[in-house]
N, C-alpha and C positions, 0 to 999 in steps of 0.2 A: 773516652769520657772527657778528654782535654777540651774539645769544642763545646760540649755541654757545660763544663765548668765556666768557661768564658761567657757563654750564653746566660747561664744562671747569675753570675756575678753582676752582669749588666742589669739584669731584671731586679736583683736585690738593691742595687744602688737607686734605680728608678723608683722602686716601690717605697724606699725610705723617704725620698723626697716627696713623693705623693702623699704619703701618710703625714708628713710634717705640714704640708700645705693645708690638708683637710683638717688637722688638729687645730692649726693657727686660725682657720676660717671659722671653726666651731667657737673658739674664744671670741673672734670678732663679732660673730652673730649674737652670741650671748651678751656681749657688752653693748651691742647696739639695740637689741630688742628686749632682753631680759626674759625671753620666752622659750621654753623647751620646745613648744610646737614649731617654732621657726627652724630649730635644729632638726627636728623630726622630718620636716618637710624637705629639707636638703637631702636626707637620706632617701625619702620617698621618690624625689625627682631623679635621683641617681639610679635607683634600683628598677623602677617600672620600665624604663627604656631598655634595660638589659634583657627583661623577659621578652620584649616585642622584638629586638634585634636578634635574639638567639636563634629563632626559627630560620632566618635568612643567613645567619652567620655561618652555620655549618656549610651550606651550599657554597658560600663565597670562599671559605677556607679550603674546601676541597678543589676549587676551580682555578683560583688565582695564586700567584706566587706568594707563598707565606712570608718569605723574607721581606719583600716589598710591603706586604700588608702590615707586618709588625712595625716596620719603620714609619710608614704613613700614619698608622694609628697613634704611635708614640708622638709623632710630629704634631698631630692635631690636638692631642691632649696637652702637649706643652704649649700650643698656641693658645688654648683655653686659659691656661695659668698666666700667660703673658698678658692676655686681654683683662683678666681680673687685676693683675698688678697695675696696668695702665689706668684702668678705672679708678682704682684705690688711690694712685699717685695723683691723679686730677680731681680727686674729691667727688667723683661722680657715681661711686660703687654704691649700689643699693641691694638689698636682700634678694629682690627678684631677679637681679642680674645673675646671681649665683644659681638660682633655680633654673634659669634659662641655659646657662652654660653646663649645668649638671646633667641635662639631658643629652647634650653633645658628648660631654666627657664620658658618661656612662656607656653610650653606645660604642664608642671607639675603644674604650678600655676593655669592653667585653670581647670585641673583635680580637684585640691583642692577646688577651688571657687565653681565649679558645685556641688561637693560632699557635701560641706557645705550647699548650697542653697537647695538641695534636702532633706537634713536631717531636716531642720527647721520644715516642717509639721509633722514630727514623734516626735518632741520633745516638741512641745507646743500646748495647746488646740486651737481649731479652731477659737474661738473668739479673740485669741491673734495673729492671722497671720499677720494682718497689723502692729500691735505693734511690733512684732518680726522682721518684715521686715524693719520697720523704724529704729529700734535700730541697725539692721545689717548695714544699710547704714551709720551709724556713723563710721564704720571701715574706709570707703573710705574718708569721709569728715574729720574726726578727724586727720587721718594720713596726709591729704593734708595741714592741719593747722600746725600740731606740727612738722612734719618732717623737712620743710624748716627752721623753726625757730630754732630747735634744731642743725641742720647742720650748720646754720649761726653762732650759738654760739660756737659750739664745734670744727668745722672743723679747724680753725687757731691753736687750741691747741693740738688736738689728731690726726688730719690728717685723711686721707682716711682709713688707717689701723684701727683706733680707731673706726670710724663709722661702718666699717664692723664687728668689734668685738662686738659692741653693737647689730648689726643685728643678729649675730649668737646666742647671749644671748636671743633675743626676739624670735627667731625661737625655742629655746629650751623651752621657755615659752608656746609658742603656741602648741608644740607637747605634753607637759606635760598636758596642759588643756584637750586635746583630749584624752590622755591616762587615766585619772583618772575618767572620767564620762562615763556612759553607753550611746552609741548611738544606737537607734533602727534600725533594718535592715528590709527592706521590704522582702516579699517572694522571694525566689531565685529560678531561673530557669537556666538551662544549656545554654551555648552559642552554636548555631547551628554550625555544621562542614561543611556542604556543602555550596558552594558558593551563590546558590540561597536563601537559607534560611537566610544566613549570611546577604545578601544584604536587605532582607525584615526586618530583625532586625535593620539594620543600618538606613533604611528608615522609621522605625516604628514611630518615633516621628513626622516627617513631615506628614505621613498618618493619624496619630491621629489627628493632628491639622486640616487638611484640610476635615476630615470626620465630623467635628463639625463646622457648619457654624458661630456660634458666636465666637468660639476660633480663627478661621481663619480670621474673620473681625477684631477681636482685634489685631491679629498679623499684619495684613496689616496696621491698624490704628498706631500701635506702630512703625512699620518701617518707616512710613511717618513721624512721629514725629522725629525719630531718624536721618532721613535724614536731616531735617532742623536744628535739635539740634547739630549734629556733624559738620555741615557746619559752624554753628555760633561759636562752640568750636575752630574750625580751624582759624577763622578769627579775633576773638575779640583781641587777643594778638597782632598780627601785626597792627591792626587798632589803638590800644592805643599807641604803640611804634611810629607809624608814626605820630600820632597827638600830641605826646609829645617830638618829636625829640630824640627818643630812650631812654627815662627816665625809667630805669628798676625799680627804687624805686616805681613810680607811679603804674607801671605794677604789681609789686609784691603785693602792697597793694590791687589792684583790684582782683588779683587772690586769695589773702587771703580772701577777702570779699566773694567770692563764697563758700569757705570753711566754713566761719562763718554762712552764710545763710543755708548751707546743715546741719550743726550741729544743729542750732536752729530748723530747720524744722523737723529734725529727732527726737530731744528731745520732740517737741510739739506734734508730731504724736504719739510718744511713750506713753505720758501721755493721749492724747485724744483718740487714737484708731482708728480715722478716721471716714468717713461717714458710716452709717450702710449699705447703698447700695454702694459698692466699686467702681462701675463705675463712680459715681460722683467724687470720689477722683482722678481717673485717668484723666477724662476730665477737671476738674477744675484745676488740677495741670498742665496740658498741657496749658491751657490758662493763668494761673497765670505766669508760667515760660516765656511764650512768651511775655506777657505784660511787665514784668520786662526788657527783652531784647530790647524791642522797645525803652524804655527810654535810655538804654545803647547806642543803635545806634544813636539816635538823640542828646543825651547829648554830650556836648563838654567841660565839666569841671570835675575835679576829684570827687567832692562830688556827683555828679549825677551818675557818673559811679559806685562809691562804693555802693551808696544806691540802685541802680537798680540791681547790682550783687547780693547783700544780698537778695533782694526781689525775683529775679528770681530763685536763688538756693534754697530759702526757700520752693518753690513749688515742687521741684524735688522729695524729699522723699515722699511727698503725692502721686505723680503720680505713682512712681515706687513701693512704698509700697502697694498701693491699688491694683495695677496690679498683684503683687505676691500673695496677698491674695486671689484674684480670681482664679489664676491658682492652688494655693495650695488647695483650696475648691473644684475645679472641676475635677482635675486630680488625679487618683488613685495613692497612694504613691508608689506602686511597679513599676510604669512606669514614675514617675515624672523626674527621671534622664534623660531618653531619650527624653521626651517631652520638658523639660526646656532646654536641651542642643540644641535641634533643633531650638527652638524659639531664644535662645541666639546666635546661629550660624548665623541666619538670620539677627539679629541685628548687628553682627560683620561685615558681608558682607556689609550691608547698611552703616555702620559707616565708613568702609574703602573706599567705593565709594564716600561718601560725602567729606571725607578728600582729596580724589584725585582730585575732581572737583572744590573744593572751591577756592584753590590757583590760578589755571589758569584763572578761571572766574573773580577773583578779580584783578589780575595783567594785563590780556590781554583784558578784556572787560570793567569792570566797572571803574577802575582807568582812563583809557584813556578816557572813555566817560565823566567823570566828569571834564576833562581838555580840552574837545574839544569845549566848547562853544556852544553846541547843545541845542535845546529846552528841551530835557530831563535833561541835566545838570542844565539848568536854573530852571526847575521845582523842582529838588531835593535840589538845594542849600539852599533855605530857611529852609529845614528840617535838613540837615546834615552839612551845611557849605561848604567851599571850601578848596582847598589846599590839602596837602599830606594826604592820608588816607580817603578822602571823598568818593572815589569810594568804597572802602572796607566798609565803613559805609553804603552805599546804599544797597550793597549785604547783609550785616549783617541785615539790617533793614527788608529786604524782607524774609530773614530766620525767623526772629522773628514774623513777621506777619503770616508767614506760620505755625509757632507753634500754634498761636491762632486759626487759621483756622482749624487745625486738631482737636483741642479740640472741637470747635463749631460743626464741622461735625459729631462727635460722637453722638450728640444729634439728628442729622437728621436722621440717619439710625436706624431703630428699632433693627436690629440684634445686634447692638453695645449697644444702649440705653437700651435694655431689656436683655442683655446677661446673666445676673444673673438669670432671670426667665426662659429663653429659655433652659439653660443648667443646669441639676440638679447636685447638689453636688455628689461627688463620693460615699458618704456613705448614700445617700437618694434615695430611689426607688419611682418613680412617677407611679401612675396608668394612668395618661394621657400621650399621646404621643405628642411630640413636634419636631420641625425640627431638634433639636439638640440632641434628645434622640435617639441615635444610639447604637447598640451592641458594646461592647468593642472589640477592635482589638486583634487578637491573640497575646499572650505574652508568 
């Protein structure tokens, strides 16, 4: 675990610097445009290329040296930050520059993230997969807590250029950590040159998943969870702003609460290691996260919002860490890049759809409904109250109930409940045939 700890430390430092720059740029965009749409477009141009690159990312990760790929990806992302700093320093920076660079940034950050994820199973023993995954999730939650606080303290003093200078330094730390440790490489094969074979390689990850009923069932289950989860992620900030007359301090505290819960959950799972049967961690994590959000939806006071966010986020590392442990154990290391990339691509698509539909549903359906005086409005008022944001709260509450329902449904279907028994570990050969014991696809 020593090399993994060094590896993780570099990623943590780099993630904090990246989050600081993103937060500072969000402030700059708001100060420049006073438009929330401009901020949303920055996220759009960052996320959409990740969906497009993910299909090719798995093939790249399984074929090229992962250590070099991570170093090159980090270097290009750092170069994007340097270009933004130069444009800002020379007074040429425009919002559209950020959109253009966000496309490049998103592509290479996705490559780096997937290469990092696919390397974990080669760096730690099998019994530590869930622990390593939970520790890895600290990168996201830790940066979410530290970056806004650091920017809030440093931005008035050192400005956006100083923030980006810190980002470049942390990128250097991340690259150095990858450089000094050995990163195992799976068996390497050549990329096919003819189009038919290339398409087979690009679709390999999806074919691999669908050829194994338990993996495909887990994928569908996770996509259902992500649909409800990302709808809630889109809704809870405007819900709180609407219910507090735009109080950004309360919103900031609630957002921070999610980071605190995620960090506590990741640390706890890191020490505990999770359930022996990983599927329990996935399903219990789903239900716990949804239960916390139910209280967030019905609560109308800051202490309830804070506590429910902590509890909900506390369960996310359990669900995600346990899921990764299953995939690391069941999928051969030499194809994990393509398989994980395919699963991740499906999650990105579902997340984009969820974000796209949540806003219109809240603004055009549920908010008008709660102000219509209908029997539905009267039925939900005792739960969520009335007034501005009550319609958003109803939709948010439904997504939270959906998260719990997804977790419960996993115990209903045997192909999910018994997934770890039906699908053998990649390094274990069964004499008995099962519905998931299929010959490995051509690689």
